[in-house]
C-alpha positions in Angstrom: 20.6 8.5 21.4 17.6 9.9 23.3 19.6 13.3 23.9 20.3 13.4 20.2 16.7 12.9 19.2 15.4 15.4 21.6 18.3 18.0 20.1 17.3 17.0 16.4 13.3 17.6 17.2 13.8 20.6 19.3 12.9 24.3 18.0 16.5 25.1 17.0 17.3 21.5 15.9 18.4 19.9 12.7 14.8 19.4 11.5 13.5 23.0 12.2 16.4 24.2 9.8 15.9 21.4 7.3 11.8 21.4 7.1 9.9 24.4 6.5 7.1 25.2 8.8 8.4 22.5 11.4 7.3 23.1 15.0 8.5 21.3 18.0 5.8 19.1 19.7 6.0 17.8 23.1 3.9 14.8 21.7 6.4 14.1 19.2 9.1 14.3 21.6 7.5 11.7 24.0 7.1 9.3 21.3 10.6 9.7 19.9 11.8 9.2 23.6 10.1 5.9 23.6 11.2 4.7 20.3 14.7 5.5 21.2 14.7 3.9 24.6 13.2 0.7 23.0 16.0 0.7 20.4 18.5 1.0 22.9 17.4 -1.7 25.4 15.4 -3.9 23.1 11.9 -5.4 23.4 8.5 -4.4 22.1 6.9 -1.1 21.8 3.3 -0.4 21.0 3.0 3.5 20.3 -0.3 5.3 19.6 0.1 8.7 18.2 -2.8 11.0 17.6 -3.2 12.8 14.1 -0.9 15.7 13.8 2.0 14.4 16.1 4.4 13.8 13.5 4.8 9.9 14.4 6.9 9.4 11.0 9.5 11.9 12.3 9.4 10.3 15.8 10.5 7.1 14.5 12.7 7.8 11.7 15.1 10.4 13.6 15.9 7.5 16.3 15.9 4.9 13.4 18.6 6.9 11.6 20.5 8.1 14.8 20.7 4.2 16.0 23.3 3.1 13.4 21.4 -0.2 13.2 19.8 -2.2 10.5 16.2 -1.1 10.5 13.2 -2.3 8.5 10.1 0.0 8.2 6.7 -1.5 6.9 3.8 0.7 6.3 0.1 -0.1 5.6 -0.1 0.5 1.7 2.2 0.9 -1.1 1.2 4.6 -1.3 2.3 5.3 2.0 5.5 3.1 1.3 6.2 5.4 -1.8 5.7 8.6 0.5 7.9 7.7 3.4 10.9 6.5 0.9 10.7 9.2 -1.6 9.8 12.1 0.5 10.1 11.6 4.3 13.3 9.5 4.6 15.4 11.8 2.3 14.3 14.7 4.2 15.2 13.4 7.5 18.4 11.8 6.3 19.3 15.4 5.0 18.5 17.3 8.1 20.6 14.8 10.2 23.4 14.5 7.8 23.1 10.9 7.7 25.0 8.7 5.4 22.9 5.6 5.9 22.0 3.6 2.8 18.4 3.4 2.2 16.2 0.8 -0.2 12.7 0.5 -1.3 11.1 -3.1 -1.8 7.9 -4.0 -2.9 6.2 -7.2 -3.7 7.0 -9.0 -6.9 3.8 -8.1 -9.0 5.0 -4.4 -8.6 8.1 -4.8 -10.9 8.2 -5.0 -14.7 9.0 -8.7 -15.6 11.0 -8.7 -19.0 10.2 -12.2 -19.6 6.4 -12.0 -19.2 6.4 -8.7 -21.2 8.2 -10.4 -24.1 5.9 -13.4 -24.0 2.9 -11.0 -24.1 4.5 -9.2 -27.2 5.0 -12.7 -28.8 1.6 -13.5 -28.3 0.2 -10.2 -29.7 -3.3 -10.7 -28.4 -5.0 -8.0 -26.0 -8.6 -7.6 -24.6 -9.0 -4.1 -26.2 -7.3 -1.4 -28.3 -6.7 0.6 -25.1 -4.9 -2.3 -23.3 -2.7 -2.9 -26.5 -1.8 0.8 -26.6 -1.0 1.0 -22.8 1.1 -2.2 -23.3 3.2 -0.6 -25.9 3.8 2.5 -23.7 5.1 0.1 -20.9 7.2 -1.7 -23.3 8.6 1.7 -24.5 9.2 2.7 -20.9 11.2 -0.6 -20.3 14.0 0.8 -22.5 14.9 3.5 -20.1 13.5 2.7 -16.5 16.1 2.0 -14.0 13.9 0.6 -11.2 11.4 -1.3 -13.2 8.7 -0.1 -10.5 5.5 -0.1 -12.4 4.3 2.7 -10.1 6.7 4.9 -12.3 5.2 3.6 -15.5 3.6 6.3 -17.9 0.1 4.5 -17.5 -2.1 3.8 -14.6 -2.2 0.0 -14.4 -5.8 -0.4 -13.2 -6.4 -3.4 -15.6 -5.5 -6.7 -13.5 -5.3 -8.4 -16.9 -2.7 -6.0 -18.3 -0.7 -6.0 -15.0 -0.4 -9.9 -15.1 0.9 -9.6 -18.5 3.8 -7.4 -17.4 4.9 -8.7 -14.1 5.2 -12.0 -12.2 3.9 -13.8 -9.4 5.5 -16.4 -7.0 3.6 -19.0 -9.0 4.8 -18.1 -12.3 8.3 -16.6 -11.8 11.2 -18.9 -13.2 13.6 -17.4 -10.7 17.2 -18.3 -11.7 16.4 -20.4 -14.6 14.8 -17.2 -16.2 16.7 -16.2 -19.5 16.4 -12.7 -18.4 17.4 -13.3 -14.8 20.4 -11.1 -15.2 18.4 -8.1 -16.1 15.6 -8.7 -13.4 14.4 -5.7 -11.9 13.0 -7.6 -8.7 16.6 -9.1 -8.0 18.3 -5.8 -8.3 15.8 -4.4 -5.6 16.4 -7.3 -3.5 20.0 -6.9 -3.6 19.7 -3.4 -2.9 17.5 -4.2 0.1 20.3 -6.8 1.5 22.6 -3.9 1.4 20.7 -1.0 3.0 20.8 0.3 6.5 17.1 1.2 6.4 14.7 -0.5 4.2 11.0 0.4 3.5 8.7 -2.3 2.8 4.9 -3.0 3.4 2.9 -5.1 5.4 1.8 -7.4 2.6 5.8 -7.9 1.8 6.6 -8.6 5.3 3.7 -11.0 5.7 4.6 -12.7 2.4 8.0 -13.0 3.5 7.0 -14.9 6.8 5.0 -17.3 4.9 7.7 -18.0 2.4 10.2 -18.9 5.4 7.4 -21.1 7.0 7.0 -22.9 3.9 10.8 -23.7 3.6 11.1 -21.6 0.4 14.1 -19.3 1.8 13.5 -15.7 2.4 12.7 -12.3 0.6 13.7 -9.8 3.5 17.2 -9.2 5.1 17.4 -9.8 8.7 17.2 -6.5 10.8 17.9 -5.3 14.2 15.0 -2.9 14.3 11.4 -3.4 12.8 9.1 -0.5 13.0 5.4 -1.2 11.5 3.6 1.7 10.9 -0.4 1.7 10.3 -0.1 -1.2 12.5 -4.0 -1.6 13.4 -4.0 -3.2 9.8 -1.5 -5.9 10.8 -4.1 -8.4 12.2 -6.1 -8.7 9.0 -3.2 -8.6 6.9 -1.3 -11.3 8.8 -4.7 -13.6 8.7 -4.7 -13.3 4.8 -1.1 -14.4 4.6 -1.2 -17.1 7.3 -3.9 -19.0 5.6 -4.3 -20.1 2.0 -6.2 -19.5 -1.0 -6.9 -20.6 -4.7 -8.3 -17.8 -7.2 -9.6 -18.0 -10.6 -7.0 -15.4 -11.6 -4.2 -18.4 -10.7 -5.9 -20.8 -12.6 -6.5 -18.7 -15.7 -2.9 -17.5 -15.8 -1.7 -21.2 -15.4 -3.7 -22.0 -18.4 -2.7 -18.9 -20.4 0.9 -19.8 -19.5 0.9 -23.3 -20.2 -0.8 -22.5 -23.6 1.9 -19.8 -24.6 5.0 -22.0 -23.4 3.6 -24.9 -25.8 3.5 -22.8 -28.8 6.9 -21.2 -28.0 8.6 -24.5 -26.8 6.5 -27.6 -27.8 4.6 -26.9 -30.9 4.5 -30.6 -31.6 2.5 -31.3 -28.5 -0.9 -29.7 -29.1 -2.2 -31.7 -26.3 -0.7 -29.2 -23.7 -2.8 -26.6 -25.3 -5.8 -28.7 -25.1 -5.4 -29.4 -21.5 -4.7 -25.9 -21.0 -7.9 -24.8 -22.8 -9.8 -27.7 -20.4 -8.5 -26.0 -17.2 -9.9 -22.5 -18.4 -13.4 -23.9 -19.2 -13.4 -25.8 -15.9 -12.5 -22.5 -14.2 -15.3 -20.7 -15.9 -17.7 -23.7 -14.9 -16.9 -23.4 -11.2 -17.5 -19.6 -11.4 -20.7 -19.9 -12.8 -21.9 -22.9 -10.3 -21.0 -20.4 -7.5 -23.9 -18.1 -8.6 -24.3 -14.8 -10.2 -23.2 -11.4 -8.8 -20.7 -10.5 -6.1 -21.0 -12.8 -2.8 -19.0 -13.5 0.2 -20.0 -16.7 2.4 -19.0 -19.7 4.1 -18.2 -22.6 2.0 -20.9 -24.6 3.7 -23.6 -22.7 2.1 -22.5 -24.3 -1.3 -20.6 -27.3 -0.6 -23.5 -29.5 -0.9 -24.9 -28.2 -4.0 -24.7 -30.9 -7.0 -23.5 -28.2 -9.7 -20.8 -26.8 -7.3 -19.6 -30.4 -6.8 -19.7 -31.3 -10.2 -17.7 -28.0 -11.2 -15.1 -28.8 -8.7 -14.7 -32.4 -9.8 -14.3 -30.8 -13.2 -11.6 -28.4 -12.0 -9.7 -31.1 -10.2 -9.8 -33.4 -13.2 -8.4 -30.5 -15.4 -5.7 -29.7 -13.1 -4.6 -33.4 -12.9 -4.8 -33.7 -16.8 -2.7 -30.7 -17.3 -0.2 -31.9 -14.8 0.1 -35.3 -16.4 0.1 -33.7 -19.9 3.0 -31.3 -19.0 5.2 -34.1 -17.1 7.1 -35.5 -20.6 7.3 -32.0 -21.7 8.7 -30.4 -18.6 12.3 -30.8 -19.5 12.1 -29.1 -22.8 12.0 -25.5 -21.2 11.9 -23.9 -17.9 8.8 -22.3 -18.6 7.0 -25.6 -19.3 8.6 -26.8 -15.9 7.4 -24.0 -14.1 3.8 -24.9 -15.5 4.0 -28.3 -14.4 4.9 -27.4 -10.9 2.2 -24.9 -10.6 -0.4 -27.3 -11.6 0.6 -29.7 -9.0 0.8 -27.0 -6.2 -2.5 -25.6 -7.2 -3.9 -29.1 -7.0 -2.5 -29.7 -3.5 -3.7 -26.3 -2.2 -7.3 -26.9 -3.5 -7.2 -30.3 -1.8 -6.2 -28.6 1.6 -8.9 -26.0 1.0 -11.6 -28.9 0.5 -10.5 -30.7 3.3 -10.8 -27.6 5.9 -10.2 -27.4 9.5 -13.1 -25.7 11.4 -11.5 -25.7 14.6 -8.4 -23.5 13.2 -9.5 -22.1 10.1 -12.7 -20.3 8.3 -13.6 -22.0 5.0 -15.0 -19.5 2.9 -15.4 -18.0 -0.6 -15.8 -14.9 -2.6 -17.2 -14.1 -6.0 -16.6 -11.2 -8.3 -18.1 -10.4 -11.7 -15.9 -12.8 -13.6 -13.7 -14.5 -11.0 -13.5 -16.2 -7.7 -11.5 -16.9 -4.4 -11.5 -19.7 -2.2 -9.8 -19.3 1.1 -8.8 -20.8 4.4 -8.1 -18.0 6.9 -7.0 -18.8 10.5 -9.2 -17.7 13.2 -6.5 -16.6 15.5 -3.0 -15.6 14.4 -1.3 -14.6 17.6 0.6 -17.8 18.2 1.8 -17.7 14.6 2.6 -14.0 14.9 4.5 -13.9 18.0 6.3 -16.8 16.9 7.7 -15.1 13.7 8.6 -12.2 15.9 10.6 -14.8 18.2 12.5 -16.0 14.9 13.4 -12.5 14.2 14.9 -11.3 17.3 15.3 -7.6 17.7 13.5 -4.3 18.5 9.8 -4.0 17.4 8.0 -1.1 17.3 4.2 -0.9 16.6 2.5 2.3 15.7 -0.7 4.1 14.6 -3.2 6.7 15.6 -5.7 4.0 16.3 -4.5 1.1 18.4 -6.5 1.7 21.8 -10.0 1.0 22.6 -11.1 3.2 25.7 -7.5 4.1 26.3 -6.4 0.3 26.5 -3.9 -1.5 24.2 -5.2 -4.9 25.2 -7.2 -5.8 22.0 -4.5 -5.0 19.8 -1.8 -6.7 21.9 -3.8 -10.0 22.2 -4.5 -10.3 18.6 -0.9 -10.3 17.7 0.2 -12.3 20.7 2.4 -9.5 22.4 3.1 -10.1 25.8 4.1 -7.5 28.3 5.0 -4.9 25.7 5.9 -1.2 26.6 3.3 1.1 25.7 2.9 5.1 24.8 0.0 7.0 24.1 0.1 10.6 22.9 -2.7 12.6 22.0 -3.2 14.8 18.9 -1.7 18.4 19.4 -4.5 19.8 17.4 -6.9 22.0 19.2 -10.2 19.9 18.9 -12.0 21.9 21.7 -12.0 25.2 19.7 -11.7 23.7 16.2 -14.2 20.9 16.1 -17.8 20.1 17.1 -19.5 16.7 17.5 -23.1 16.7 16.2 -25.2 13.7 17.3 -28.7 14.5 16.0 -31.5 14.1 18.5 -34.5 12.2 17.8 -32.8 9.6 15.4 -34.6 6.2 15.0 -32.4 3.1 15.6 -30.0 2.2 12.3 -32.1 -1.0 11.8 -35.3 1.3 11.4 -37.0 1.5 8.0 -36.9 5.2 7.9 -33.3 5.5 9.3 -31.8 6.3 6.1 -34.1 9.0 5.1 -34.0 10.4 8.6 -30.2 10.5 8.3 -29.9 12.2 5.0 -32.4 14.7 6.0 -30.1 15.6 8.6 -26.9 15.2 6.7 -28.3 17.5 3.7 -28.8 20.4 6.2 -25.5 20.0 7.8 -23.9 20.0 4.4 -25.6 23.0 3.4 -24.4 24.7 6.4 -20.7 23.8 5.6 -21.0 24.9 2.0 -20.1 21.4 0.7 -16.7 20.6 1.7 -17.8 17.2 3.2 -17.3 13.5 3.3 -20.4 11.2 3.8 -18.8 7.9 5.0 -21.2 4.8 4.7 -20.9 1.3 6.4 -22.5 -0.1 3.3 -22.6 0.3 -0.7 -26.0 0.1 -0.7 -26.7 3.1 1.5 -23.9 4.9 -0.6 -25.9 4.3 -3.7 -29.3 5.3 -2.1 -27.6 8.6 -1.0 -26.2 9.2 -4.2 -29.6 9.0 -6.1 -31.1 11.2 -3.5 -28.5 14.0 -3.1 -27.9 14.1 -6.9 -29.9 17.5 -7.8 -30.7 18.5 -4.3 -27.7 20.1 -3.1 -25.6 23.0 -4.9 -22.2 21.5 -4.9 -20.1 18.9 -6.8 -21.3 15.5 -5.8 -18.4 13.0 -6.2 -19.6 9.1 -5.6 -17.0 6.3 -4.9 -16.9 3.9 -7.9 -17.3 6.7 -10.5 -13.5 7.2 -10.8 -10.4 5.8 -9.2 -9.9 6.9 -5.6 -6.8 9.3 -6.3 -8.6 10.8 -9.1 -11.8 11.6 -6.8 -9.6 13.1 -4.3 -8.1 15.4 -6.7 -11.4 16.5 -8.1 -12.5 16.9 -4.3 -9.4 19.2 -3.6 -9.7 21.2 -6.6 -13.3 21.9 -6.4 -13.1 23.3 -2.8 -16.9 22.8 -2.1 -17.4 19.1 -3.0 -19.3 16.5 -1.3 -17.8 13.1 -1.5 -19.8 9.9 -0.9 -17.7 7.0 0.1 -17.5 3.7 2.0 -14.7 1.5 3.5 -11.7 2.7 1.3 -12.1 6.4 2.2 -12.3 5.5 6.0 -8.5 5.6 6.4 -5.3 6.7 4.7 -7.1 9.7 3.1 -5.4 12.9 3.6 -7.4 16.1 2.7 -6.0 19.2 4.6 -7.4 22.7 4.8 -10.9 24.1 4.0 -11.8 21.7 1.4 -12.7 19.2 3.9 -14.5 20.7 6.7 -17.2 18.1 7.5 -17.3 14.3 8.0 -20.8 12.6 8.3 -20.9 9.1 9.1 -24.4 7.1 9.1 -23.8 4.2 11.4 -21.2 2.6 13.9 -19.0 0.4 11.8 -19.5 -3.0 13.3 -18.7 -5.7 10.9 -21.5 -7.6 9.5 -22.3 -10.8 11.5 -23.2 -12.4 8.1 -19.5 -12.1 7.0 -18.1 -15.5 7.0 -14.7 -14.6 8.8 -16.6 -12.5 11.6 -19.2 -15.1 12.1 -16.5 -18.0 12.6 -14.7 -16.0 14.8 -17.7 -15.1 16.9 -18.6 -18.8 17.1 -14.9 -19.5 18.0 -14.9 -17.2 20.7 -18.3 -18.4 22.1 -16.8 -22.0 22.3 -14.1 -20.7 24.6 -16.7 -19.1 26.7 -15.8 -15.5 25.9 -17.8 -12.4 25.1 -17.6 -11.9 21.4 -19.1 -8.5 21.7 -16.9 -7.1 24.2 -13.7 -9.1 22.9 -14.0 -8.7 19.4 -16.8 -6.8 17.7 -16.8 -3.8 19.7 -13.0 -3.1 19.8 -13.2 -3.5 16.0 -15.7 -1.0 15.3 -14.1 1.6 17.7 -10.8 1.3 15.9 -12.5 1.6 12.4 -14.7 4.5 13.6 -11.6 6.5 14.8 -9.9 6.0 11.5 -13.1 7.6 9.8 -13.1 10.4 12.3 -9.3 11.0 11.7 -10.3 12.3 8.1 -11.8 15.5 9.7 -8.9 17.6 11.3 -5.4 17.1 9.3 -3.6 20.3 10.2 -3.4 22.8 13.0 -5.4 25.3 11.1 -8.2 23.1 10.3 -11.6 23.4 11.5 -14.5 21.2 11.1 -17.8 19.5 12.2 -18.1 15.6 12.8 -21.7 14.2 12.7 -22.4 10.5 13.7 -26.1 9.4 12.9 -26.1 6.1 15.0 -28.4 6.7 17.9 -26.5 3.9 19.9 -23.9 6.3 20.7 -26.3 7.7 23.4 -29.0 4.9 24.0 -26.5 2.0 24.6 -24.1 1.5 27.5 -21.3 0.7 24.9 -21.8 4.1 23.2 -19.6 5.6 26.0 -16.7 3.5 24.8 -16.9 4.9 21.4 -17.2 8.5 22.7 -14.5 8.2 25.2 -12.1 6.6 22.4 -12.8 10.1 20.2 -11.0 13.2 20.5 -12.2 15.5 23.3 -14.3 18.2 21.5 -17.8 19.8 22.2 -20.9 17.9 21.8 -24.2 19.0 20.6 -27.5 17.6 19.6 -29.0 20.7 17.8 -28.4 21.3 14.2 -28.4 25.0 14.8 -25.2 24.7 16.9 -23.7 23.3 13.7 -25.0 26.3 11.5 -23.5 28.7 14.1 -20.2 26.9 14.0 -19.8 27.3 10.2 -21.1 30.8 10.5 -18.4 31.7 13.1 -14.9 33.6 12.8 -13.2 30.9 10.6 -15.8 30.3 8.1 -17.0 34.0 8.0 -13.6 35.0 7.2 -13.4 32.5 4.4 -16.8 33.5 3.1 -15.5 37.0 2.8 
């Protein structure tokens, strides 16, 4: 198979014929060789492929040529759609492959006809806009074949609307649903079982493992080969699913569903509606007790507060009352039975959360403007993750542009419990030496200095003017972003786009169309964002992205490592920050013809010994401490030609 892969990816191979602009790359061939060899012989491969390698082709070609059942998992639904709708058909056509392919997303991504009709029967909406969007979805439901809400004629940015037209594992009636025969999710799962190549995402893969562990069957079929792209996201995604949580959304939806089912099926039992209303009020009371604003903190910070204790007692009592009230009604309809079961399960999960397990889990909570989340997150998922791999024997390929720290895969492998894996690391084929410049401004104060942000923005403003806009300013905190937005407004002669003013896709569209815009972003713009060409010619990052030690999960992991006599900084904080920085830096050069400047404002890169670990993990490019070199770079041949 390796010879077939080499032939397909060669200068006169199948891919060069089918794909306009295809260029053979030694790096791509090296990765494809490693994937093909692992597929043939079995085992585990960790493959880091620098930006521009073409890693998608490097794993899709051997996957399609193998003739085996393959599951490909990606980091986000956006990448999943791109892989299934664009990349996979192109490669399949080029190879003249007859494999059957399928796309499968999580339950909430599909239209639920039963819940849509429940919402229509209720006829109550939060706004006219929500009602209009619902009607457009209902009209679309008459002709959609997939039921995939990503194809709906409205943007589902409203969680309240999404919950009214889709189901969750909590509220799905399964085979007891009166519309089960028309269920889009079940049809998608049937196609997934029959497919030779199935495209999923990490959330669905981890959810499938969690469902199996709980003894509730399975979502995904067994496969011979598992390819996990954007694998650097896996440790955090796995921790989310291997723990447990109780959310205000779950409680509100249970109260709403119980009330609706009572009106539909048990009109002579108003006590069900009264119990549901009590649960709704109790959920609101707990949200109020947890304090104003948004917050992310250990549970211990509020566990002893009387108002929180009283609110929790009220919530437990409301769940018990709803469960008891629903019990005699459960036999009347499957919807009532589902609500009865959900009340019991939420009560049990809440009890598990309150019990905690400080040795194995982080007990913490998050609050949002009108909701909350109570979470138990495992401190270490290595044993659980590797155990699930053993229960799914086959070939495993983990790949991303950012898996190593200082050239080593040790941190990634240890977090997932991968023992003695094969590894391959291929550098980006892009010419950073001639097309990029790293600017580390001299004379910067430490990042915790009171005047750091002012000094950083002084330097950044000069760089932005030299680049003619065309810049991303990436911040490690929302506070710094907002200060920068206020300061730069009116001071730079370019369109200023700020995260939060519009959705990410809309901001990126404006950025590309403007050609000289400046975009200010935080975490969501550090990865998964692809702007090719001259529109993005400068990436400016304020600080090294160390996770805040006040974050409850980070704090607990640091404490756990200390208890094991490990070094939390070396073993956890530093590697995580290096990988995050590499993701942010990866936004700069996205194509062979791209040119750009990377500015890093954190003086620790040159004043602390560990700064060398960060610098050694970045692509090799010229380094300067002088802003005039940046100005000369942008006045050079590439940008001079653009100006003409």
